[in-house]
C-alpha positions as CSV (number, residue, x, y, z in Angstrom):
1,X,-0.1,0.1,0.0
2,X,1.2,3.2,-0.6
3,X,2.3,6.3,1.9
4,X,0.7,9.5,2.1
5,X,2.6,12.2,1.1
6,X,3.6,15.2,3.4
7,X,5.4,18.4,1.9
8,X,7.1,20.6,4.0
9,X,7.3,24.0,2.9
10,X,10.0,26.4,4.1
11,X,11.3,29.9,2.7
12,X,14.7,31.8,4.5
13,X,17.1,34.5,4.1
14,X,20.3,34.9,6.0
15,X,19.3,33.0,9.2
16,X,21.6,30.2,8.5
17,X,21.8,28.5,12.1
18,X,17.8,29.1,12.5
19,X,17.0,27.3,9.5
20,X,19.2,24.4,9.6
21,X,18.0,23.8,13.3
22,X,14.6,23.9,12.0
23,X,15.1,21.6,9.3
24,X,17.2,18.9,11.7
25,X,14.1,19.1,14.0
26,X,11.8,18.1,11.1
27,X,14.1,15.0,9.7
28,X,14.2,14.0,13.4
29,X,11.0,12.9,13.5
30,X,10.2,12.2,9.8
31,X,10.7,8.6,10.1
32,X,8.0,8.4,13.0
33,X,5.1,9.2,11.2
34,X,3.4,7.6,8.7
35,X,3.4,10.2,5.8
36,X,6.6,10.1,3.6
37,X,8.2,13.8,4.0
38,X,9.9,16.3,1.3
39,X,11.2,19.4,2.4
40,X,11.1,22.2,0.1
41,X,13.5,25.5,1.2
42,X,13.2,28.5,-0.7
43,X,16.8,30.5,-0.2
44,X,15.4,34.0,-1.0
45,X,18.9,35.4,-1.8
46,X,20.7,34.6,1.6
47,X,24.6,35.4,1.5
48,X,25.1,33.6,4.4
49,X,25.7,30.9,3.0
50,X,22.7,28.9,4.0
51,X,21.8,27.1,0.8
52,X,25.5,25.4,0.8
53,X,25.2,24.7,4.3
54,X,21.8,23.1,3.8
55,X,22.8,20.9,0.9
56,X,26.1,19.6,2.8
57,X,24.0,18.5,5.8
58,X,20.6,17.6,4.1
59,X,20.9,16.4,0.7
60,X,17.3,15.3,0.5
61,X,16.1,18.6,0.7
62,X,14.5,20.4,-2.7
63,X,16.5,23.8,-2.6
64,X,15.1,26.7,-4.8
65,X,17.2,29.8,-4.8
66,X,15.6,33.2,-5.6
67,X,16.4,36.6,-6.0
68,X,16.1,38.4,-2.1
69,X,12.9,40.3,-3.4
70,X,10.1,37.1,-2.0
71,X,9.6,37.9,1.4
72,X,7.4,35.6,3.4
73,X,4.6,34.9,1.1
74,X,6.5,35.0,-2.4
75,X,8.9,32.4,-1.2
76,X,6.5,29.9,0.4
77,X,4.3,30.4,-2.9
78,X,7.4,29.5,-4.8
79,X,8.2,26.4,-2.4
80,X,4.4,25.5,-3.3
81,X,4.7,25.7,-6.8
82,X,7.9,23.6,-6.6
83,X,6.2,20.8,-4.5
84,X,3.1,20.8,-6.8
85,X,5.3,19.0,-9.2
86,X,4.0,15.9,-7.1
87,X,1.5,14.3,-5.7
88,X,0.9,15.3,-1.7
89,X,-1.9,14.9,0.6
90,X,-0.6,17.4,2.7
91,X,1.3,20.3,3.4
92,X,3.2,21.8,6.5
93,X,4.0,25.8,5.9
94,X,6.8,25.8,8.9
95,X,8.9,29.0,9.4
96,X,12.6,28.3,9.5
97,X,12.8,29.9,12.8
98,X,10.5,27.3,14.4
99,X,12.5,24.6,16.6
100,X,9.9,21.9,16.4
101,X,9.4,19.5,19.8
102,X,9.4,15.8,19.9
103,X,6.3,14.6,18.4
104,X,4.9,17.7,16.9
105,X,4.2,16.9,13.2
106,X,2.6,13.4,14.6
107,X,0.7,15.6,16.7
108,X,-0.7,17.7,14.0
109,X,-1.5,14.7,12.0
110,X,-3.6,13.1,14.7
111,X,-5.4,16.2,15.1
112,X,-6.3,16.5,11.5
113,X,-7.1,12.6,11.8
114,X,-9.4,13.2,14.6
115,X,-11.2,16.3,12.5
116,X,-11.9,13.8,9.6
117,X,-13.6,11.2,12.1
118,X,-15.8,13.6,13.2
119,X,-16.8,14.7,9.9
120,X,-14.7,18.0,8.8
121,X,-12.3,16.5,6.3
122,X,-11.9,19.9,5.1
123,X,-10.0,21.0,7.9
124,X,-6.8,23.1,8.7
125,X,-4.8,22.3,11.5
126,X,-2.6,25.1,13.3
127,X,0.5,24.6,15.5
128,X,1.3,26.8,18.6
129,X,4.8,27.8,19.1
130,X,6.3,29.3,22.7
131,X,9.0,31.9,22.7
132,X,12.1,30.1,24.5
133,X,13.2,33.2,26.4
134,X,9.9,33.3,28.6
135,X,8.0,29.6,27.5
136,X,4.9,31.9,26.8
137,X,3.1,31.3,23.9
138,X,4.2,33.0,20.9
139,X,2.2,32.1,17.4
140,X,-0.9,30.0,16.6
141,X,-4.4,30.7,16.2
142,X,-7.1,33.2,16.3
143,X,-10.6,34.0,17.0
144,X,-12.9,36.7,16.3
145,X,-14.5,39.0,18.9
146,X,-17.2,41.3,17.0
147,X,-19.1,40.1,14.1
148,X,-19.2,43.9,13.0
149,X,-15.5,44.5,13.0
150,X,-13.9,41.2,11.4
151,X,-10.2,42.2,12.3
152,X,-10.8,42.3,16.0
153,X,-9.3,39.2,17.3
154,X,-8.1,37.3,20.0
155,X,-5.0,34.8,20.1
156,X,-6.6,31.7,21.5
157,X,-4.4,30.2,24.6
158,X,-2.6,26.7,24.3
159,X,-5.5,24.2,24.9
160,X,-5.2,20.3,25.9
161,X,-7.9,19.3,23.3
162,X,-8.3,20.9,19.7
163,X,-10.1,24.2,19.5
164,X,-11.7,25.9,16.4
165,X,-10.6,29.0,15.3
166,X,-11.0,31.8,12.5
167,X,-7.6,32.4,11.2
168,X,-4.0,31.6,12.1
169,X,-0.2,32.3,11.7
170,X,1.3,30.6,9.4
171,X,4.6,29.9,11.9
172,X,3.0,26.4,11.5
173,X,0.4,25.2,10.0
174,X,-0.8,21.8,8.4
175,X,-2.9,22.4,5.5
176,X,-4.3,18.8,3.7
177,X,-4.7,19.0,-0.1
178,X,-8.3,18.8,0.2
179,X,-8.5,22.3,1.4
180,X,-5.9,23.4,-0.9
181,X,-8.6,22.4,-3.8
182,X,-11.3,24.3,-2.4
183,X,-9.5,27.4,-1.2
184,X,-6.3,27.7,-3.6
185,X,-3.0,29.2,-3.1
186,X,-1.8,31.7,-0.7
187,X,-3.0,35.0,-2.5
188,X,0.1,36.9,-4.5
189,X,-1.7,40.2,-3.7
190,X,0.5,40.0,-0.6
191,X,4.1,40.5,-0.3
192,X,4.9,39.2,3.3
193,X,2.6,39.5,6.0
194,X,-1.1,39.4,6.1
195,X,-0.9,36.5,3.3
196,X,-1.7,33.8,6.4
197,X,-4.5,35.8,8.4
198,X,-6.4,35.9,4.8
199,X,-6.1,32.1,4.1
200,X,-7.5,31.5,7.1
201,X,-10.5,34.1,6.6
202,X,-10.7,32.6,3.0
203,X,-10.3,29.3,4.1
204,X,-13.7,29.8,6.5
205,X,-15.5,31.7,3.8
206,X,-15.1,28.3,2.0
207,X,-17.0,26.2,4.3
208,X,-13.6,24.7,5.3
209,X,-12.4,24.3,9.4
210,X,-9.4,25.6,11.1
211,X,-8.6,23.7,14.6
212,X,-5.6,24.5,16.8
213,X,-4.1,21.4,17.6
214,X,-3.4,20.4,21.8
215,X,0.1,21.8,23.3
216,X,2.9,23.3,21.9
217,X,4.7,22.0,18.7
218,X,8.0,24.0,19.2
219,X,9.7,27.3,20.0
220,X,9.5,30.1,17.8
221,X,10.8,33.4,19.1
222,X,8.2,36.5,19.2
223,X,9.0,39.2,16.9
224,X,10.2,41.9,19.0
225,X,9.7,44.6,16.6
226,X,13.3,45.8,16.1
227,X,13.6,47.7,12.5
228,X,10.3,47.5,11.7
229,X,7.5,50.6,12.3
230,X,6.8,49.8,15.8
231,X,10.4,50.5,16.5
232,X,10.8,53.5,19.1
233,X,14.7,53.5,18.4
234,X,13.5,55.0,14.7
235,X,12.9,58.4,13.6
236,X,9.0,59.4,12.4
237,X,10.2,59.2,8.5
238,X,11.9,55.9,9.1
239,X,9.0,54.5,11.0
240,X,6.6,55.9,8.4
241,X,8.5,54.2,5.6
242,X,8.5,50.9,7.3
243,X,5.0,50.9,7.8
244,X,4.4,51.6,4.0
245,X,6.8,49.0,3.3
246,X,6.5,45.0,2.6
247,X,7.0,44.1,6.2
248,X,4.4,46.7,7.5
249,X,1.1,47.5,6.0
250,X,1.8,48.2,2.4
251,X,-1.7,50.5,1.5
252,X,-2.6,48.4,-1.3
253,X,-2.2,45.3,0.2
254,X,-4.0,46.5,3.4
255,X,-6.8,47.7,1.2
256,X,-7.3,44.4,-0.1
257,X,-7.2,42.9,3.5
258,X,-9.4,45.1,5.3
259,X,-11.8,45.2,2.4
260,X,-12.4,41.3,2.3
261,X,-12.4,40.7,6.1
262,X,-13.1,43.9,8.2
263,X,-16.8,44.3,7.1
264,X,-19.3,46.9,6.0
265,X,-16.8,49.4,7.7
266,X,-13.8,48.5,5.7
267,X,-12.8,52.3,4.5
268,X,-12.2,53.3,8.2
269,X,-10.2,50.5,9.2
270,X,-8.0,51.0,6.3
271,X,-7.6,54.7,7.1
272,X,-7.1,53.7,10.9
273,X,-3.5,52.6,10.9
274,X,-2.6,55.9,8.8
275,X,-4.2,58.2,10.7
276,X,-3.0,57.2,14.0
277,X,0.3,56.9,13.1
278,X,-0.1,60.8,12.4
279,X,-1.8,61.4,15.2
280,X,0.8,60.2,17.6
281,X,3.7,61.4,15.8
282,X,2.6,64.9,15.8
283,X,1.5,64.7,19.6
284,X,4.6,63.1,20.5
285,X,6.5,66.3,20.2
286,X,4.0,68.3,22.0
287,X,4.2,66.3,25.2
288,X,8.0,66.4,25.3
289,X,7.8,70.2,25.4
290,X,5.0,70.0,28.3
291,X,7.3,67.7,30.3
292,X,10.1,69.8,29.5
293,X,8.4,73.0,30.6
294,X,7.0,71.3,34.0
295,X,10.7,70.0,34.5
296,X,11.9,73.2,34.4
297,X,9.5,75.1,36.3
298,X,9.4,72.7,39.1
């Protein structure tokens, strides 16, 4: 009898040590699960020798080299396109900074088998990660809090049994071929962020379920925001450029995302982060001058 097959999809850029650790954690447990595992890695213009190091250590990895302009969504789409040249029953989105714990792949597959057993075979299974620095949850599934504002979300705490959610971070996500058939690929309209959350929302609209697997699947450091538009060490114009850039909220992409998922008042939600940015930027100098006057008058 032919075994099912699972394609692990990854993209990386200049994180050689973390990428290698992630790949090792996959292969460490690949022999303990039923599906046959193949790994597809997009090396998006790394200059730190990531592709060469992976080839030396793991000759079975399918490496696709790119030009450094793919970012997360472009890289994952490229990995998916390469995997689709072969038949797979499952696809695993995996960030290259995730280090899977023992039994993580088995746990995701067991959760999917449970979904199928309750009559929901068109289900996505989300793995929850924790930050090794504090042991607290870093990425996982999200549920909507307000039907009128589809972007008002809360992160689902780690559970002891499968839990429903409305969308997810794409750090560790098991997507069966059945779901891909109904929903399609990650949307090329997005460059980096939003693509994973958009996919989850689209899957729910298409009638698929999303379940958070019990426990933690492994470690993934929580993004600190350093170098991004929320980094308080940057000047106002630098932060503004980053807000509009591919790792922030590019206006066209944010337009598509809010129009699709935030309800009838989407124009207000689209405008909100840009208006709030300048309100805070213009308010900060006035606050600083007030504090200085209070200090001198004390």
